[in-house]
C-alpha positions in Angstrom: 0.0 0.0 0.0 1.6 3.3 -1.1 1.0 6.3 1.1 3.8 8.4 -0.4 1.4 11.2 -1.0 2.3 12.5 2.4 6.1 12.3 2.0 6.5 15.6 0.1 4.2 17.7 2.2 5.5 19.9 5.1 4.4 19.1 8.6 1.1 20.7 9.7 0.1 21.5 6.2 -3.4 22.2 4.9 -4.4 19.8 2.1 -7.5 19.4 -0.1 -8.7 15.9 -0.4 -11.7 14.7 -2.4 -14.9 13.2 -0.9 -16.7 10.2 -2.1 -20.5 10.1 -2.3 -21.5 7.6 0.4 -20.5 6.9 4.0 -19.7 3.6 5.6 -21.2 2.5 8.9 -18.1 2.9 11.2 -15.1 4.2 9.3 -15.7 7.4 7.2 -14.5 7.7 3.6 -12.8 10.9 2.5 -10.6 10.1 -0.5 -10.4 7.6 -3.2 -7.5 8.7 -5.4 -4.6 6.6 -4.0 -4.0 3.6 -6.2 -3.2 0.2 -5.0 -1.8 -1.9 -7.9 -1.7 -5.3 -6.3 -5.4 -5.7 -5.4 -7.3 -8.8 -6.3 -10.5 -7.9 -8.2 -11.5 -11.5 -8.4 -12.1 -11.8 -4.7 -14.9 -9.3 -4.8 -18.5 -10.4 -4.3 -22.0 -8.9 -4.3 -21.5 -7.8 -0.7 -18.3 -5.9 -1.8 -20.2 -3.7 -4.3 -19.5 0.0 -3.7 -22.7 1.7 -2.7 -21.5 4.9 -4.2 -21.6 3.5 -7.7 -24.9 1.7 -7.2 -27.1 4.6 -6.2 -27.7 6.2 -9.6 -26.8 4.6 -13.0 -28.6 3.8 -16.3 -30.0 0.5 -17.3 -27.3 -1.8 -18.6 -26.9 -1.8 -22.4 -28.9 1.5 -22.9 -26.0 3.9 -23.3 -23.2 4.9 -25.6 -20.0 6.8 -24.9 -19.2 10.1 -26.7 -15.7 11.6 -26.4 -15.4 15.4 -26.4 -11.7 15.5 -25.8 -8.4 14.5 -27.5 -6.4 11.4 -27.6 -4.1 12.6 -24.8 -7.0 14.1 -22.7 -10.2 12.1 -23.3 -13.4 13.7 -22.0 -16.0 11.0 -22.2 -19.7 11.3 -21.5 -22.5 8.7 -21.8 -25.8 9.3 -23.5 -28.8 7.1 -24.2 -28.4 4.8 -27.2 -32.1 4.8 -28.1 -32.3 8.5 -28.9 -33.5 9.6 -32.4 -30.9 11.2 -34.7 -32.3 14.7 -34.1 -32.3 14.2 -30.3 -28.8 12.8 -30.3 -27.4 15.7 -32.4 -29.2 18.3 -30.1 -27.9 16.7 -27.0 -24.3 16.4 -28.2 -24.4 20.1 -29.4 -25.7 21.1 -25.9 -23.0 19.2 -24.1 -20.3 20.5 -26.3 -21.4 24.1 -25.7 -21.2 23.6 -21.9 -18.1 21.5 -21.6 -16.6 24.1 -19.3 -19.1 23.3 -16.5 -17.9 19.7 -16.3 -15.1 18.6 -14.0 -12.8 15.8 -15.1 -10.2 16.4 -12.5 -9.7 18.3 -9.2 -8.2 21.2 -11.1 -11.5 21.7 -12.8 -13.4 22.3 -9.5 -13.8 26.0 -8.6 -15.8 25.1 -5.4 -19.0 26.7 -4.1 -19.1 30.3 -3.0 -18.9 30.5 0.8 -21.8 32.9 0.7 -24.0 30.0 -0.6 -22.8 27.4 1.8 -19.8 26.5 4.1 -19.6 23.7 6.6 -19.4 24.6 10.3 -18.6 22.4 13.3 -20.5 23.7 16.3 -19.7 21.9 19.5 -22.0 20.9 22.4 -21.4 22.9 25.7 -18.9 21.2 28.0 -17.5 19.1 25.1 -13.8 18.3 25.7 -11.3 18.1 22.9 -10.0 14.5 22.3 -6.7 13.5 20.8 -6.8 9.9 19.7 -3.8 7.9 21.0 -1.2 6.8 18.4 1.7 5.4 20.3 4.3 4.9 17.6 3.8 8.1 15.6 5.7 11.3 16.3 4.7 14.7 14.9 5.7 18.3 15.5 2.6 19.7 16.9 -1.0 18.6 17.8 -4.2 20.6 17.5 -7.0 20.4 20.0 -9.0 17.8 18.0 -7.0 15.0 16.4 -8.2 11.9 14.5 -6.5 8.8 13.0 -6.2 7.8 9.4 -7.3 4.3 8.3 -6.5 3.2 4.7 -9.1 0.9 3.2 -8.6 -1.0 -0.1 -11.3 -0.7 -2.7 -12.4 -3.3 -5.3 -11.0 -1.3 -8.2 -7.5 -1.3 -6.9 -7.5 2.1 -5.3 -7.2 2.9 -1.6 -9.8 4.9 0.2 -8.2 7.0 3.0 -10.6 7.1 5.9 -10.4 9.4 8.9 -12.1 8.5 12.2 -14.2 11.5 13.2 -16.3 9.6 15.7 -15.1 11.6 18.8 -15.7 14.9 17.0 -19.2 13.7 15.9 -20.1 12.9 19.4 -19.4 16.5 20.5 -21.4 18.0 17.6 -25.1 18.7 17.7 -27.2 17.2 15.0 -28.3 19.2 12.0 -31.9 18.4 11.4 -32.1 19.6 7.8 -34.5 17.1 6.1 -33.5 14.5 3.6 -35.9 13.4 0.8 -37.9 10.3 1.6 -36.5 7.6 -0.7 -39.9 6.0 -1.5 -41.4 9.4 -2.5 -38.3 10.3 -4.5 -38.5 7.1 -6.5 -42.2 7.5 -7.1 -41.8 11.0 -8.4 -39.1 9.9 -10.8 -41.1 7.0 -12.3 -43.2 7.5 -15.4 -41.1 10.2 -17.1 -40.2 9.7 -20.8 -36.5 10.9 -20.4 -34.1 10.8 -17.5 -30.6 11.9 -16.8 -28.7 10.4 -13.9 -25.9 12.5 -12.5 -23.4 12.6 -9.7 -21.6 15.7 -8.6 -17.9 15.5 -9.1 -16.3 15.1 -5.6 -19.2 17.2 -4.3 -18.1 17.3 -0.7 -14.7 18.8 -1.8 -16.5 21.7 -3.4 -17.8 23.0 0.0 -15.3 24.9 2.0 -14.9 24.5 5.7 -15.5 27.6 7.9 -12.1 29.1 8.8 -12.6 28.9 12.5 -13.4 25.1 12.2 -10.6 24.0 9.9 -8.3 22.8 12.7 -11.1 20.6 14.1 -10.7 18.3 11.1 -7.1 17.6 11.9 -5.8 14.0 11.4 -2.4 12.5 12.0 -0.1 10.5 9.7 3.4 9.2 9.9 4.6 12.3 8.0 2.8 15.0 10.0 -0.5 16.5 11.0 -2.9 17.8 8.4 -6.4 19.3 8.2 -9.0 20.0 5.6 -9.9 23.2 3.8 -12.9 21.5 2.3 -15.7 19.5 3.9 -14.4 15.9 4.4 -16.6 12.8 4.4 -17.4 11.3 7.8 -18.5 14.4 9.6 -21.8 14.1 11.4 -23.6 16.8 9.5 -21.8 16.7 6.1 -24.7 15.1 4.3 -27.2 17.7 5.7 -24.8 20.6 4.6 -24.6 19.2 1.1 -28.4 18.6 0.9 -28.9 22.2 2.0 -26.5 23.5 -0.7 -28.2 21.4 -3.4 -31.6 22.6 -2.3 -30.4 26.2 -2.4 -28.9 25.9 -5.9 -31.9 24.0 -7.4 -34.7 25.5 -5.4 -36.6 26.7 -8.5 -36.4 23.3 -10.1 -36.8 20.9 -7.2 -39.6 18.3 -7.5 -40.5 19.7 -10.9 -37.5 19.0 -13.2 -34.8 17.9 -10.7 -34.7 15.5 -7.8 -31.6 15.6 -5.5 -30.5 13.1 -2.8 -27.2 14.5 -1.5 -24.8 14.5 -4.5 -27.1 12.2 -6.7 -29.2 14.2 -9.1 -31.9 13.1 -11.5 -33.2 15.4 -14.3 -36.7 14.2 -15.4 -38.9 15.3 -18.3 -42.3 14.2 -19.4 -41.7 15.8 -22.8 -38.4 14.7 -24.5 -37.7 18.1 -26.2 -37.8 19.9 -22.8 -35.1 17.7 -21.3 -32.0 19.4 -22.7 -32.7 22.6 -20.8 -32.3 21.0 -17.4 -28.7 19.8 -17.3 -26.2 21.2 -14.8 -22.6 20.7 -13.5 -22.0 17.0 -13.3 -19.5 14.2 -12.8 -18.7 13.0 -16.3 -17.7 9.5 -15.3 -21.0 8.9 -13.5 -23.5 10.9 -15.6 -25.7 9.5 -18.3 -27.9 11.7 -20.4 -31.1 11.0 -22.3 -32.1 7.5 -21.1 -35.5 6.0 -20.6 -34.7 3.9 -17.5 -32.0 3.7 -14.8 -31.0 2.6 -11.3 -32.0 5.0 -8.5 -31.3 4.4 -4.8 -31.6 0.7 -5.1 -34.6 0.6 -7.5 -35.0 0.5 -11.3 -37.2 3.4 -12.5 -38.6 3.8 -15.9 -41.8 4.9 -17.7 -43.3 1.5 -17.0 -43.0 1.8 -13.2 -40.7 0.7 -10.3 -38.9 -2.6 -10.5 -36.5 -4.5 -8.4 -32.8 -3.8 -8.9 -31.5 -6.8 -10.9 -28.3 -6.9 -8.9 -30.3 -7.4 -5.7 -32.2 -10.3 -7.3 -28.9 -11.8 -8.7 -27.4 -11.6 -5.2 -30.3 -13.9 -3.9 -30.3 -16.2 -6.9 -26.6 -16.8 -6.7 -26.8 -17.7 -3.0 -26.3 -21.3 -1.8 -28.9 -22.7 0.5 -28.2 -21.3 4.0 -27.1 -23.8 6.6 -26.5 -21.8 9.8 -28.5 -19.3 11.7 -26.3 -16.4 10.5 -26.8 -17.5 6.9 -30.5 -17.7 7.4 -30.6 -14.2 8.8 -28.5 -13.0 5.9 -30.9 -14.5 3.4 -33.9 -13.1 5.1 -32.2 -9.7 5.3 -31.8 -9.7 1.6 -35.5 -10.5 1.2 -36.3 -7.7 3.6 -34.4 -5.2 1.4 -36.8 -5.9 -1.5 -39.9 -6.6 0.6 -41.7 -3.8 -1.1 -42.1 -6.1 -4.1 -42.9 -9.3 -2.3 -46.5 -10.5 -2.6 -48.6 -13.7 -2.5 -46.4 -15.6 0.0 -47.8 -19.0 1.1 -47.4 -21.3 4.0 -44.5 -23.0 2.2 -42.1 -20.4 3.6 -42.9 -21.2 7.2 -40.0 -23.7 7.7 -37.4 -21.0 7.0 -38.8 -18.6 9.6 -39.1 -21.5 12.1 -35.4 -21.9 12.1 -35.0 -18.5 14.0 -37.1 -19.6 16.9 -35.1 -20.2 20.0 -36.8 -23.4 20.9 -36.2 -24.9 17.4 -32.9 -26.4 16.2 -31.3 -24.8 13.1 -31.6 -27.7 10.8 -32.1 -27.1 7.1 -34.4 -29.9 6.0 -36.4 -30.8 2.8 -39.2 -28.4 3.7 -36.7 -25.5 4.0 -35.1 -26.4 0.7 -38.5 -26.4 -1.1 -39.3 -23.0 0.4 -35.9 -21.7 -0.7 -36.5 -22.9 -4.3 -40.0 -21.3 -4.3 -38.6 -18.0 -3.3 -36.0 -18.2 -6.1 -38.8 -19.0 -8.6 -40.8 -16.0 -7.5 -37.9 -13.6 -7.9 -37.5 -14.7 -11.6 -40.6 -12.6 -12.4 -41.1 -10.0 -9.7 -44.0 -7.5 -10.0 -43.7 -3.9 -11.4 -45.0 -1.3 -8.9 -46.6 2.0 -9.8 -46.3 5.4 -8.2 -49.6 6.9 -6.8 -51.5 9.2 -9.1 -52.7 12.5 -7.4 -56.5 13.0 -7.2 -57.4 9.3 -6.9 -58.0 7.5 -3.6 -55.7 4.7 -2.4 -56.9 1.2 -1.7 -55.5 -0.4 1.5 -56.1 -4.2 1.7 -55.6 -5.6 5.2 -55.4 -9.2 6.3 -54.6 -10.9 9.5 -53.6 -14.5 10.1 -52.8 -16.3 13.4 -49.2 -15.2 13.3 -48.9 -12.4 10.7 -50.2 -9.0 9.5 -50.3 -8.1 5.8 -51.4 -5.2 3.7 -51.2 -4.1 0.1 -51.4 -0.4 -1.0 -52.9 -0.1 -4.5 -54.7 2.3 -6.8 -57.1 1.9 -9.7 -55.7 2.9 -13.1 -57.5 4.3 -16.1 -58.8 0.8 -17.0 -60.2 0.2 -13.5 -57.6 -2.4 -12.5 -55.7 -2.5 -9.3 -52.0 -1.5 -9.6 -49.9 -2.3 -6.6 -47.9 0.5 -5.0 -46.5 -1.1 -1.9 -46.5 -4.5 -0.2 -46.1 -4.9 3.5 -46.0 -8.0 5.7 -45.0 -8.5 9.4 -44.9 -11.4 11.8 -46.7 -10.6 15.1 -44.9 -10.7 18.3 -45.9 -13.2 21.0 -48.1 -10.9 23.0 -49.8 -9.6 19.8 -51.0 -13.1 18.9 -53.2 -13.1 22.0 -55.3 -10.1 20.8 -58.8 -10.9 19.7 -59.3 -10.8 15.9 -60.8 -7.3 15.7 -58.0 -5.9 17.8 -55.5 -7.6 15.4 -57.1 -5.7 12.5 -56.8 -2.4 14.5 -53.2 -3.3 15.1 -52.6 -4.0 11.4 -54.2 -0.6 10.5 -52.0 1.3 12.9 -48.9 -0.5 11.7 -49.8 0.2 8.1 -50.3 3.9 8.7 -46.9 4.1 10.5 -45.1 2.4 7.6 -47.0 4.1 4.8 -47.5 7.5 6.4 -45.8 9.4 3.5 -48.5 8.1 1.2 -51.6 8.1 3.4 -51.3 11.7 4.7 -51.7 13.1 1.1 -54.5 10.8 -0.2 -57.9 9.6 0.8 -57.7 5.9 1.7 -60.3 3.2 1.2 -59.8 0.4 3.7 -60.7 -3.1 2.5 -60.8 -5.9 5.1 -63.0 -8.6 6.5 -63.7 -6.7 9.7 -64.1 -3.0 10.2 -61.5 -1.7 12.7 -62.6 1.9 12.3 -66.1 1.2 13.5 -64.8 -0.8 16.4 -62.6 2.1 17.5 -64.9 5.0 16.8 -68.3 3.5 17.9 -67.2 2.2 21.3 -68.5 4.5 24.1 -65.2 4.2 26.0 -61.7 2.9 25.1 -58.8 2.1 27.4 -55.1 1.3 27.0 -53.7 0.8 23.6 -57.1 1.1 21.9 -57.3 4.8 22.9 -53.8 5.4 21.7 -54.6 3.8 18.3 -57.7 5.9 18.0 -55.8 9.1 18.5 -53.1 8.0 16.0 -55.7 7.2 13.3 -57.6 10.5 13.5 -54.9 12.3 11.4 -55.7 10.1 8.3 -58.7 10.2 5.9 -59.6 6.5 6.0 -63.0 5.1 4.9 -64.0 1.5 5.3 -65.6 -0.1 2.2 -66.8 -3.7 1.8 -65.0 -6.2 -0.4 -66.5 -6.1 -3.9 -64.4 -9.0 -5.2 -62.4 -11.9 -3.8 -59.3 -10.8 -5.7 -58.2 -8.3 -3.1 -58.8 -10.7 -0.3 -56.7 -13.4 -1.9 -53.8 -11.0 -2.4 -53.9 -9.7 1.1 -54.3 -13.3 2.5 -51.2 -14.4 0.7 -49.3 -11.4 2.1 -50.2 -12.4 5.6 -49.9 -16.1 5.2 -46.2 -15.8 5.8 -44.5 -12.5 5.7 -40.9 -11.3 5.3 -39.5 -11.5 8.7 -39.9 -8.4 10.8 -39.6 -9.0 14.5 -39.8 -5.3 15.6 -42.6 -4.1 17.9 -45.2 -1.8 16.4 -44.5 1.8 17.4 -47.7 3.3 18.8 -46.0 6.0 20.8 -47.1 9.6 20.4 -44.6 12.1 19.0 -42.0 13.2 21.6 -43.1 10.5 24.0 -40.2 9.1 26.1 -39.9 6.3 28.6 -39.7 7.7 32.1 -38.1 4.7 33.8 -37.3 1.0 33.2 -37.1 -1.4 36.1 -35.5 -4.8 35.9 -36.9 -7.4 38.2 -35.1 -10.7 38.9 -34.2 -13.1 41.7 -36.6 -14.4 44.3 -40.3 -13.9 43.9 -43.0 -14.0 46.6 -46.7 -14.5 46.0 -49.2 -14.1 48.9 -52.9 -14.3 49.3 -55.5 -14.6 52.1 -59.0 -16.1 52.2 -61.9 -15.4 54.5 -65.0 -17.5 54.1 -67.6 -19.3 56.1 -65.1 -22.2 56.8 -62.5 -20.0 58.5 -59.5 -17.9 57.6 -56.5 -19.2 55.7 -53.3 -17.7 54.2 -51.0 -18.9 51.5 -47.4 -18.0 50.4 -45.3 -19.1 47.5 -41.6 -18.4 47.1 -39.9 -19.1 43.8 -36.1 -18.9 43.4 -34.3 -17.8 40.3 -33.7 -21.5 39.6 -37.4 -22.4 39.7 -37.5 -23.9 43.2 -41.0 -23.6 44.7 -41.4 -23.2 48.5 -44.9 -23.3 49.8 -46.5 -22.2 53.0 -50.2 -22.6 54.1 -51.5 -21.5 57.5 -54.9 -21.6 59.1 -55.7 -18.7 61.3 -57.1 -19.9 64.6 -57.3 -16.6 66.6 -60.4 -15.2 64.8 -62.6 -15.9 67.8 -60.5 -13.6 70.0 -59.4 -11.2 67.4 -62.1 -10.8 64.7 -60.5 -10.8 61.2 -61.4 -9.1 58.0 -60.3 -9.7 54.4 -57.6 -7.0 54.8 -56.3 -8.4 58.0 -56.0 -11.9 56.4 -54.1 -10.3 53.5 -51.7 -8.6 55.9 -51.2 -11.9 57.7 -50.3 -13.6 54.4 -47.9 -10.8 53.5 -46.1 -10.8 56.8 -45.8 -14.6 56.8 -44.1 -14.4 53.4 -41.6 -11.9 54.7 -40.9 -14.0 57.8 -40.4 -17.1 55.6 -38.0 -15.2 53.3 -35.9 -14.0 56.3 -35.7 -17.6 57.6 -34.3 -18.6 54.2 -31.8 -15.8 54.2 -33.4 -13.9 51.4 -32.6 -10.2 51.3 -33.8 -9.1 47.9 -37.2 -10.1 46.6 -40.1 -9.2 44.4 -43.5 -9.3 46.0 -46.7 -10.1 44.1 -50.2 -9.9 45.5 -53.8 -9.2 44.5 -54.5 -6.9 47.5 -54.1 -3.4 46.2 -54.7 -1.9 49.7 -51.8 -3.9 51.3 -49.3 -3.1 48.5 -50.3 0.6 48.4 -50.0 1.0 52.2 -46.7 -0.8 52.6 -45.2 1.4 49.8 -46.4 4.5 51.6 -48.8 5.6 48.9 -51.9 5.2 51.0 -52.3 6.0 54.7 -53.3 3.2 57.1 -56.5 4.7 58.6 -58.2 1.6 59.9 -57.1 1.0 63.5 -57.0 -2.8 63.2 -54.5 -2.6 60.4 -52.0 -0.2 62.0 -50.3 -2.9 64.2 -49.6 -4.9 61.1 -48.2 -1.9 59.3 -45.9 -1.1 62.2 -44.7 -4.7 62.4 -44.0 -4.6 58.6 -41.8 -1.6 59.1 -39.7 -3.6 61.6 -39.3 -6.5 59.2 -38.5 -4.4 56.1 -35.4 -3.0 57.7 -33.8 -6.5 57.5 -34.2 -6.5 53.6 -31.8 -4.9 51.2 -34.4 -4.5 48.4 -38.2 -5.2 48.2 -40.2 -4.5 45.1 -43.9 -4.8 44.7 -46.3 -5.5 41.9 -50.0 -5.9 41.9 -51.5 -8.9 40.2 -55.1 -9.6 39.2 -56.8 -12.3 41.2 -57.0 -14.5 38.1 -53.1 -14.5 37.9 -52.7 -15.3 41.6 -54.5 -18.6 41.7 -51.6 -20.7 43.0 -51.4 -19.0 46.4 -55.2 -18.6 46.4 -55.4 -22.4 46.2 -52.9 -22.7 49.0 -54.9 -20.3 51.1 -58.1 -22.3 50.7 -56.1 -25.6 51.2 -57.1 -26.9 47.8 -55.1 -28.5 45.1 -56.4 -26.7 42.0 -53.0 -25.8 40.5 -50.6 -28.5 39.1 -47.1 -28.1 40.2 -44.5 -28.3 37.4 -42.8 -31.7 37.1 -39.3 -30.2 37.1 -39.8 -27.9 40.1 -38.3 -28.8 43.5 -41.3 -28.6 45.9 -40.7 -28.8 49.6 -43.3 -30.5 51.9 -46.4 -28.5 52.5 -46.9 -27.9 56.2 -50.3 -26.7 57.5 -49.9 -24.9 60.8 -52.1 -23.2 63.4 -51.2 -19.7 64.5 -52.7 -18.8 67.9 -51.7 -15.1 68.1 -51.6 -12.3 65.6 -48.4 -11.8 63.7 -47.6 -8.4 65.3 -47.9 -10.1 68.8 -48.4 -7.3 71.4 -46.9 -4.4 69.6 -48.0 -1.2 71.1 -50.1 0.9 68.8 -49.4 4.6 68.1 -52.8 5.8 66.9 -53.1 8.4 64.2 -55.0 11.6 64.9 -58.0 11.9 62.6 -59.2 15.2 61.1 -62.4 16.5 59.6 -61.0 17.1 56.1 -62.4 15.0 53.2 -60.3 12.1 52.0 -59.5 13.9 48.8 -58.2 17.1 50.5 -54.6 16.6 49.5 -55.5 15.6 45.9 -57.8 18.6 45.4 -55.2 21.1 46.7 -52.4 19.5 44.6 -54.5 19.7 41.4 -55.9 23.2 42.1 -52.8 24.9 43.6 -49.9 22.5 42.8 -48.8 22.3 46.4 -48.0 19.3 48.6 -49.0 18.8 52.3 -46.6 20.5 54.7 -45.2 17.3 56.3 -45.0 15.3 53.0 -41.9 13.3 52.4 -40.4 12.6 48.9 -42.2 9.3 48.9 -45.5 11.0 49.8 -45.1 13.5 47.0 -44.4 10.8 44.5 -47.5 8.8 45.6 -49.6 11.9 45.5 -48.6 12.7 42.0 -49.4 9.2 40.9 -52.7 9.2 42.6 -53.8 12.6 41.3 -53.2 11.5 37.7 -56.6 9.8 37.8 -58.5 12.8 39.1 -59.7 16.0 37.4 -61.3 19.2 38.6 -64.3 20.6 36.7 -65.3 24.0 38.1 -64.9 23.6 41.8 -65.8 19.9 41.9 -63.4 16.9 42.0 -64.0 13.9 39.7 -62.2 10.6 39.3 -61.7 9.0 35.9 -62.8 5.4 35.9 -61.2 2.6 33.8 -63.7 3.3 31.0 -63.0 7.1 31.2 -66.2 7.9 33.0 -66.1 10.8 35.5 -67.2 9.8 39.0 -68.1 12.5 41.5 -65.9 12.4 44.6 -67.9 12.3 47.9 -66.9 13.5 51.3 -68.0 11.7 54.5 -71.4 13.4 54.9 -72.3 12.9 51.2 -71.1 9.3 51.4 -73.5 8.4 54.3 -76.4 10.0 52.5 -75.7 8.2 49.2 -75.2 4.9 50.9 -78.5 5.2 52.8 -80.5 6.2 49.6 -79.0 3.4 47.5 -79.3 0.8 50.3 -82.9 1.8 51.0 -83.9 0.7 47.5 -84.1 4.0 45.6 -81.7 2.6 43.0 -82.8 -1.0 43.2 -83.3 -3.9 45.6 -81.7 -4.4 48.9 -78.1 -5.6 48.5 -74.9 -6.6 50.4 -71.8 -4.5 51.0 -69.8 -5.3 47.8 -72.9 -5.0 45.6 -73.7 -1.7 47.3 -70.2 -0.3 46.6 -70.3 -1.4 42.9 -73.8 0.1 42.5 -72.7 3.5 43.9 -69.8 3.5 41.5 -72.0 2.6 38.5 -74.3 5.4 39.5 -71.5 7.9 39.1 -70.0 8.4 42.5 -66.6 7.7 44.0 
């Protein structure tokens, strides 16, 4: 590898290096003009293709080369080979008249006027300069920011000099100048009669660095330290700066005659004679004029429509059958790249996806081979997609299977036939497969609007599916959880449900969902700017507790589960109820305290606690006050026990998910114990005294304020009680989230979003007497009375 370019430059010199047109993922390319003569071109593969040369190019075999130079200094340009004689002569005459605007070498680049654009490197506050360590190199002087050079060989025998700007990029704020959406750019280019594909010659090197930021681009070599006068590749905001410059230069032609994606430019014309007036400064080696089709950002665009890049298909057809998990994922990744074109997939592909399941061995059998061959057969004749036509509604076909979601976006053409625009398919995650069918359709619709948002925000959409998710969401009187989120997310789109008029659309959508291209990502249903407040990781020992009070007596049950799956059971019958009358809450406290005592006997100091008693869990966490006198001794005894633990975490469970300890508490055997679990003998004991023994009570002083006094003042004035601790304030904020003040009255939002009037003590007695007396129905017990009052609209 020859790096003698640095040998004849003085130390700490400013040099001007060219920039290629595309970044790599980790090491950043800045130059491709150093030749390596001993490279092996035969070792290259499809994965080695340079993405720079693949983004824009004409269709193979559709061009001819025209030389505008001399034998010593050739100046070659490519033009379309299917032009008429008059079009060819006019195009050659135009190119010859503007030869001075082309750049064949670095000497031909004048650079852009700094008044139009120059690249700056703002730094975040408190960012510290970083000099990367290079132990064996010695230079005269170092600037504040210093990066390393990494030469990378290219397929064509050249060496790309890369500079590692990652430390500088971390200290720079992001430039949010928007890039074009690739799908929309490809759609807007399709259907034109003549195209010219262009690449700006070393476009990054034509943008000067701001004088005050030049030294920040310094990099070290064996011959000295250098920096860039022009914008190098690999800087965090280099692409945004170039896109801003291109938008400024072509602002009067953008989206009408010219489309620009960084340094890739496409001139498009519906009328062939108008095409010659739109050509600008270009890279002659990568520019092709006057063709009818070409390669654009991984797609083939032409007047017919959008097609799959043949190189991408060839990469899949040339693959051998994958044998390992890595090869399977690589094969599915290639399919995912062209998933926009994949339709009518059947259950024959299921064996390939089954190989990625953790519980399945990665064995390539005959079923996998047949699925692999079926995919190859499908790719021999892939579909041609069409861009949407303004003024016509889009058709969105939805389908849901047991494990997958599928959709097809289409539009009717002039003959009334469906023309596919986009295919989507996704495997559902494990928890999504447990949704009821109508909720799966709602999920599919939200997922489709997320993925196809750039289409659906500009068009009216007709939804076609077996079930109507819109009616389910909009006609329900109250929605909770994710359903409410989905409803809000869908309100921004103009979507109308229509019935299926033919079976054709259903068949297409069903084939899409029968087995999709693998996509294991969760569907993003977050609102804009929504962040996760906190994530808690729970592990180690788990404790489940429950208490039962019925006509037979009082029983408590505890289950401790270790991280290895060992089950330790405790079941106790309470025999002191005749001397100390027990209630449901007292029994729950007994179960909770017995679980803590058992854990301490086993030497457990960190544990997760699960229970279905919301009152016990809220009180032990300090979120609710212990107002009932009979429960205060238990709470005091808990405070003595909790000091002996290092970490206790609590989680409320529905009663249906706490059946194991419920069965223990009722001394029944309704739950089957796993065969591989280590279960210790179940001992049923009698406890003759309460758990807190004779602990002296410190009664709390009651006041005449309503129970919601603190909540009301927090919502109205934003103030906390005077003696509130940090835990009390956090509990008050969580509790107040379910309440709202209308006028001067406090209401609580129920689970179905109904507003319940909050009652003070006097109002509560009056409402209970009226409801219990039969005004709202027949005479009822305590639990039924409470539910009746809540359904009436009180809390």
